[in-house]
C-alpha positions as CSV (number, residue, x, y, z in Angstrom):
1,X,6.6,-15.3,-3.6
2,X,9.2,-16.8,-6.5
3,X,6.7,-17.0,-9.7
4,X,4.5,-14.4,-8.6
5,X,2.7,-12.7,-11.5
6,X,3.4,-9.1,-11.9
7,X,1.8,-6.9,-14.1
8,X,3.1,-4.3,-16.1
9,X,1.6,-0.9,-17.3
10,X,4.5,1.2,-19.3
11,X,4.3,3.1,-22.0
12,X,8.2,3.7,-22.3
13,X,9.2,0.1,-24.4
14,X,12.9,0.4,-23.0
15,X,12.0,1.1,-19.6
16,X,9.0,-1.6,-19.5
17,X,11.6,-3.9,-21.2
18,X,14.2,-2.9,-18.5
19,X,11.7,-4.1,-15.8
20,X,10.3,-7.1,-17.5
21,X,14.2,-8.1,-17.5
22,X,14.7,-7.5,-13.7
23,X,11.3,-9.8,-12.5
24,X,12.1,-12.4,-14.8
25,X,15.9,-12.7,-13.8
26,X,14.1,-12.6,-10.2
27,X,11.6,-15.5,-11.3
28,X,8.7,-13.6,-11.1
29,X,6.4,-14.1,-14.2
30,X,5.3,-11.0,-16.2
31,X,2.8,-9.5,-18.4
32,X,2.3,-6.2,-20.0
33,X,0.5,-3.3,-21.3
34,X,1.4,0.2,-22.7
35,X,-1.4,2.1,-21.5
36,X,-4.3,1.8,-18.9
37,X,-7.0,2.0,-21.6
38,X,-7.8,-1.9,-20.7
39,X,-6.3,-2.2,-17.2
40,X,-9.3,-3.3,-15.6
41,X,-10.0,-5.9,-18.2
42,X,-6.7,-7.5,-18.0
43,X,-6.6,-7.5,-14.3
44,X,-9.9,-9.8,-14.0
45,X,-8.2,-11.9,-16.4
46,X,-4.6,-11.8,-15.2
47,X,-5.1,-11.9,-11.7
48,X,-2.0,-10.1,-11.0
49,X,0.0,-10.5,-7.4
50,X,1.3,-6.9,-7.7
51,X,0.9,-4.4,-10.5
52,X,3.6,-2.0,-11.6
53,X,1.5,1.6,-12.9
54,X,3.6,4.3,-14.4
55,X,1.7,7.7,-13.5
56,X,2.3,9.5,-17.2
57,X,0.0,7.1,-19.3
58,X,-1.9,7.7,-22.9
59,X,-5.3,7.9,-22.0
60,X,-5.9,7.3,-18.8
61,X,-3.6,8.5,-16.6
62,X,-1.9,5.9,-13.7
63,X,-4.3,7.9,-11.3
64,X,-7.3,7.3,-13.1
65,X,-6.5,3.7,-13.7
66,X,-5.4,3.2,-10.5
67,X,-9.3,3.9,-9.5
68,X,-10.3,1.9,-11.9
69,X,-8.2,-1.3,-10.9
70,X,-8.4,-0.5,-6.8
71,X,-12.5,-1.6,-7.3
72,X,-11.7,-4.8,-8.7
73,X,-8.4,-5.8,-6.8
74,X,-6.6,-5.8,-3.5
75,X,-2.9,-6.6,-4.9
76,X,-0.4,-3.9,-3.7
77,X,0.4,-1.0,-7.0
78,X,3.1,0.4,-6.8
79,X,3.9,3.7,-9.3
80,X,6.2,4.8,-11.4
81,X,6.8,8.5,-12.2
82,X,9.0,11.3,-13.7
83,X,7.2,13.8,-11.6
84,X,8.8,14.3,-8.3
85,X,6.2,16.2,-7.0
86,X,5.5,15.7,-3.9
87,X,1.8,16.6,-4.6
88,X,1.4,14.2,-7.2
89,X,2.8,11.1,-4.6
90,X,0.0,12.2,-2.2
91,X,-2.5,11.4,-4.5
92,X,-0.8,8.6,-5.9
93,X,-1.2,6.9,-1.9
94,X,-4.7,8.4,-1.4
95,X,-6.2,6.7,-4.4
96,X,-5.1,3.4,-3.3
97,X,-1.5,3.2,-4.5
98,X,1.0,1.4,-1.8
99,X,4.1,2.8,-2.9
100,X,5.6,5.4,-5.5
101,X,9.5,5.5,-7.2
102,X,10.2,8.3,-9.5
103,X,12.4,8.2,-12.0
104,X,15.3,7.2,-13.2
105,X,15.0,4.8,-10.6
106,X,17.4,1.7,-9.5
107,X,15.8,-1.5,-10.9
108,X,18.0,-3.5,-8.4
109,X,15.6,-1.2,-5.6
110,X,12.1,-1.9,-7.9
111,X,12.9,-5.6,-7.2
112,X,13.7,-5.0,-4.0
113,X,10.2,-3.1,-3.3
114,X,8.1,-5.9,-5.4
115,X,9.9,-8.6,-3.0
116,X,9.4,-7.0,-0.1
117,X,5.4,-6.2,-1.0
118,X,5.0,-9.7,-1.9
119,X,6.2,-10.8,1.5
120,X,3.7,-9.2,3.6
121,X,0.0,-10.6,2.7
122,X,-0.8,-11.5,6.0
123,X,-0.4,-11.0,9.3
124,X,2.6,-12.5,11.2
125,X,1.2,-15.1,13.7
126,X,2.8,-12.7,16.5
127,X,0.7,-9.7,15.3
128,X,-2.7,-12.3,15.3
129,X,-1.8,-12.9,18.8
130,X,-0.9,-10.1,19.7
131,X,-4.1,-8.7,19.0
132,X,-6.3,-11.2,18.4
133,X,-8.2,-12.5,15.5
134,X,-11.1,-9.9,16.1
135,X,-10.5,-7.2,18.0
136,X,-13.2,-4.4,19.4
137,X,-11.6,-0.9,20.0
138,X,-14.1,2.1,20.7
139,X,-16.6,2.1,17.9
140,X,-13.8,0.2,15.8
141,X,-13.9,-3.6,15.0
142,X,-10.8,-5.3,13.3
143,X,-11.7,-9.1,11.9
144,X,-7.8,-9.9,10.9
145,X,-9.1,-13.2,9.6
146,X,-11.1,-11.7,6.6
147,X,-10.1,-8.4,7.0
148,X,-12.3,-6.4,7.3
149,X,-13.2,-3.0,9.7
150,X,-16.4,-1.4,10.5
151,X,-16.5,1.7,12.1
152,X,-20.1,2.2,14.0
153,X,-21.5,-1.0,12.9
154,X,-20.6,0.0,8.7
155,X,-17.8,-1.5,7.3
156,X,-15.0,0.8,6.0
157,X,-12.7,0.4,2.9
158,X,-9.4,-0.1,3.7
159,X,-6.2,-0.9,0.6
160,X,-4.2,-3.0,2.1
161,X,-1.5,-1.2,3.6
162,X,-3.8,0.7,5.3
163,X,-5.4,-2.4,7.1
164,X,-2.2,-3.7,7.9
165,X,-1.3,-0.7,9.4
166,X,-4.2,-0.3,11.2
167,X,-3.8,-3.5,12.4
168,X,-0.4,-3.8,13.6
169,X,-0.5,-0.2,15.9
170,X,-4.4,-1.7,16.9
171,X,-2.5,-4.9,18.1
172,X,0.3,-2.9,20.3
173,X,-1.4,-0.3,21.9
174,X,0.0,2.7,23.1
175,X,3.3,1.7,21.9
176,X,5.0,4.2,19.5
177,X,6.4,3.8,16.6
178,X,8.8,5.6,14.7
179,X,7.9,6.3,10.7
180,X,11.1,4.1,9.9
181,X,9.5,1.4,12.5
182,X,6.4,1.5,10.7
183,X,7.6,1.3,7.3
184,X,10.1,-2.0,8.0
185,X,6.9,-3.4,9.5
186,X,4.1,-3.1,7.1
187,X,6.1,-2.3,4.0
188,X,8.6,-4.8,4.8
189,X,11.9,-2.5,3.9
190,X,14.2,0.0,5.4
191,X,12.0,3.5,4.4
192,X,14.8,5.0,2.0
193,X,14.3,8.0,4.0
194,X,10.8,8.3,2.7
195,X,8.3,9.1,5.7
196,X,5.5,10.6,3.5
197,X,4.3,7.7,2.4
198,X,3.6,6.9,6.1
199,X,2.2,10.4,6.8
200,X,0.0,9.6,4.0
201,X,-1.1,6.6,4.7
202,X,-2.0,7.9,8.7
203,X,-4.1,10.8,7.0
204,X,-6.3,8.5,4.7
205,X,-6.9,5.9,7.9
206,X,-7.9,8.8,9.9
207,X,-10.4,10.0,7.4
208,X,-12.1,6.5,7.3
209,X,-12.0,5.5,10.8
210,X,-11.5,8.9,13.4
211,X,-15.1,10.7,14.1
212,X,-12.9,13.8,14.0
213,X,-9.9,12.7,11.7
214,X,-8.6,16.4,12.0
215,X,-8.7,15.7,16.3
216,X,-8.1,11.8,16.2
217,X,-8.6,10.2,19.5
218,X,-7.2,6.6,18.0
219,X,-4.0,7.4,15.6
220,X,-1.9,9.5,18.0
221,X,1.2,11.8,16.4
222,X,4.2,11.7,19.2
223,X,5.9,14.6,18.2
224,X,9.6,14.1,17.1
225,X,8.9,10.2,17.1
226,X,5.9,9.0,15.2
227,X,2.7,7.4,16.4
228,X,1.0,5.3,18.8
229,X,-2.8,3.7,18.6
230,X,-4.4,4.3,22.2
231,X,-7.1,2.0,23.0
232,X,-8.1,3.2,26.3
233,X,-11.8,5.1,25.2
């Protein structure tokens, strides 16, 4: 994790400098861009291990940039935004973002989130053992080594966090997990009362793996608690 390359796409020079100083203080290498015009090129050239992306950029906004670079990298994308509207957060996570922080933010919390994302690039040994390297449940096939998911034989595109969430739940069928437990397991940190992130990722997953997302048969709500994965179909 130490020495990992972080791409910061932020047009505010003061915020960009604060982020750079804190990242470098914690041992990270920093690449910077002030807009999203050449973001895809920078991602391909620099191969960053995590991307910090401002939403309100000149020219292409952060959501447009996210869509463009998500086709080229599975590196975690952490949105920064001065917009506190819940719909913006839902949109950002729905487009393939992994996390969303609103300005003003604590630099120490930002660093904690960066470290948490970089700590969890692969499944733990316990999860592989619980679900096996390959697992078939109904019409879903999960290959944990290649990180590929197929539904009815066709490959579906999942973000890194969507894959991790599906793999974690499927490896522990019939067990109920709270939003806080899932956030801690998948994001590697406390949820900061952020249940919306889990809800959005579950919603996105259902659209990709469920025959009828409005009436899910795999990822089931447990009222007042959280979610569980049903394998006995």
